[in-house]
C-alpha positions in Angstrom: -0.3 0.6 0.0 2.7 2.5 1.7 4.2 1.8 -2.6 1.4 2.6 -4.4 0.7 5.5 -2.8 4.6 6.9 -3.3 4.1 6.1 -6.7 0.5 7.9 -7.6 2.1 11.5 -5.3 5.5 10.6 -7.5 3.3 10.7 -10.8 0.3 13.6 -9.4 2.4 15.6 -6.8 3.1 18.8 -9.2 -1.0 18.8 -9.4 -1.6 18.8 -5.9 0.6 21.1 -4.6 -1.3 23.7 -8.3 -4.6 22.2 -7.0 -3.7 23.7 -3.4 -2.4 26.6 -4.1 -5.2 27.4 -6.5 -7.8 26.4 -3.3 -5.3 29.0 -1.4 -5.5 31.4 -3.7 -9.5 31.2 -4.0 -10.0 31.6 -0.5 -8.2 34.6 -0.5 -10.6 36.4 -3.1 -13.4 35.2 -1.5 -12.7 36.3 2.3 -11.6 39.8 1.0 -14.4 40.3 -1.8 -16.7 38.9 1.2 -15.1 42.6 3.3 -15.7 44.3 0.7 -19.0 43.2 0.4 -19.8 43.5 3.7 -19.1 46.3 4.7 -21.5 48.9 5.7 -20.4 52.4 7.4 -23.5 52.6 8.9 -22.4 50.3 11.8 -19.2 52.4 12.1 -19.3 56.1 14.1 -19.1 59.3 12.6 -15.4 61.1 13.0 -16.5 64.7 12.2 -18.7 65.2 15.9 -17.1 64.1 19.3 -17.9 61.5 21.4 -20.4 62.8 24.0 -23.1 64.1 21.3 -22.8 60.6 18.8 -23.9 58.9 22.8 -26.3 61.9 22.9 -27.8 60.7 19.6 -27.2 57.7 20.5 -29.8 57.4 23.9 -32.8 59.9 21.7 -32.9 56.8 19.2 -32.8 55.1 21.6 -35.5 56.1 24.1 
């Protein structure tokens, strides 16, 4: 059994490595695109008004 596995790997090792690299690159692309399309600016606090005013506005909205 180990000899046949080694023989198979010798024949196909290059393609196994190529497919692993392609899979890792694809996963990286998916993660980057997912972070771009899930970006919602409303979840982040605006920086043009002071923190105290932001908290007051949040409290008014919750009431």
